[in-house]
C-alpha positions in Angstrom: -28.2 24.1 -12.9 -28.8 20.3 -11.9 -27.7 17.7 -14.9 -29.0 15.0 -12.7 -32.3 14.0 -11.0 -32.5 14.0 -7.1 -32.9 10.6 -5.7 -33.2 9.6 -2.0 -33.4 6.3 -0.9 -33.6 4.3 2.2 -32.2 0.5 2.7 -32.2 -1.7 6.0 -29.9 -4.5 5.3 -31.0 -7.7 6.9 -27.0 -9.3 6.9 -24.0 -9.7 5.7 -23.6 -9.5 1.7 -23.7 -7.4 -1.3 -26.9 -5.4 -2.0 -27.6 -3.3 -5.4 -30.0 -0.3 -5.5 -32.5 -1.2 -8.6 -32.6 2.8 -9.2 -29.0 4.0 -8.8 -27.2 0.8 -9.6 -25.1 1.5 -6.3 -23.7 -1.3 -4.9 -23.1 -1.6 -1.3 -20.8 -4.4 0.4 -22.4 -5.2 4.1 -20.4 -6.2 7.0 -23.7 -7.1 8.9 -27.1 -5.7 9.8 -27.6 -2.1 9.0 -29.7 1.1 7.5 -28.0 3.1 4.7 -29.6 6.0 3.5 -28.4 7.7 0.6 -29.6 10.8 -1.7 -28.3 12.2 -4.7 -27.1 16.4 -4.0 -26.2 19.3 -5.5 -22.5 19.4 -6.9 -20.0 22.4 -5.3 -18.9 23.7 -8.1 -16.2 25.6 -6.6 -14.9 22.5 -5.5 -14.5 21.1 -8.8 -13.4 24.1 -10.0 -10.5 24.5 -7.5 -9.3 21.0 -8.8 -9.8 21.4 -12.4 -12.6 18.6 -12.6 -16.1 18.5 -14.0 -18.7 16.4 -13.0 -19.3 13.1 -15.0 -21.9 11.3 -12.6 -24.1 12.0 -9.7 -23.0 13.2 -6.5 -24.1 10.9 -3.8 -24.4 11.7 -0.3 -24.3 8.0 1.9 -24.9 7.9 5.7 -24.3 4.4 7.4 -24.9 4.6 11.1 -24.3 1.3 12.2 -21.2 1.6 9.9 -22.0 -1.6 8.4 -21.0 -0.8 4.9 -17.6 -1.8 4.1 -17.3 -1.5 0.3 -19.2 0.7 -2.6 -19.4 -0.1 -6.1 -20.3 3.0 -8.1 -21.7 1.6 -11.5 -20.9 4.9 -13.3 -17.5 4.0 -12.7 -16.8 0.9 -14.8 -13.2 0.5 -16.0 -13.1 -1.0 -19.6 -10.7 -3.9 -19.9 -9.3 -2.0 -23.3 -8.4 0.8 -20.9 -8.8 4.5 -22.2 -10.3 5.8 -18.8 -7.1 7.4 -17.6 -9.1 10.9 -17.5 -11.5 9.7 -14.8 -10.9 9.9 -10.8 -13.5 9.7 -8.3 -13.6 12.2 -5.3 -14.2 10.7 -1.8 -15.4 14.0 0.6 -15.7 13.7 4.0 -17.1 17.0 5.5 -14.3 19.8 3.9 -11.6 17.1 3.0 -11.7 15.6 -0.6 -9.4 12.9 -2.3 -9.3 11.8 -5.6 -8.9 8.5 -6.1 -8.3 6.3 -9.1 -12.0 4.6 -10.0 -10.7 1.3 -9.6 -8.8 1.7 -6.2 -10.5 0.0 -3.3 -11.2 2.1 -0.1 -12.3 0.6 3.4 -13.2 3.1 5.9 -14.5 3.3 9.4 -16.3 6.8 8.5 -20.1 6.8 8.4 -21.0 9.7 6.3 -19.4 10.0 2.6 -19.9 12.0 -0.7 -18.8 10.2 -3.6 -18.6 12.0 -7.1 -17.4 10.9 -10.3 -15.3 13.7 -12.2 -13.7 14.1 -15.6 -10.2 15.6 -15.9 
């Protein structure tokens, strides 16, 4: 059962800068011109179960062939100034590898295809 509506978008970035999707709220920091293809995909519940996690937001499949995305901001990953978000983590999934990160951690990467998920402990 999917808890989230499937969304598919294509964005052609004209230049360096920050660009926000009006549908998903995702913000892309671009190093230059390039195309970004992204969509929500279904959860792999086995992957989450192995880590003792459960979904707290959508799973995004993000592809940027020109490797022009240098940073991604997940709007459902906002950290409140008063704290209390220690139970949240962001999973960075590439191929068959998953890495759980604190939601405030910045990760620069040269990969061109990512899945990002927000999970609850």
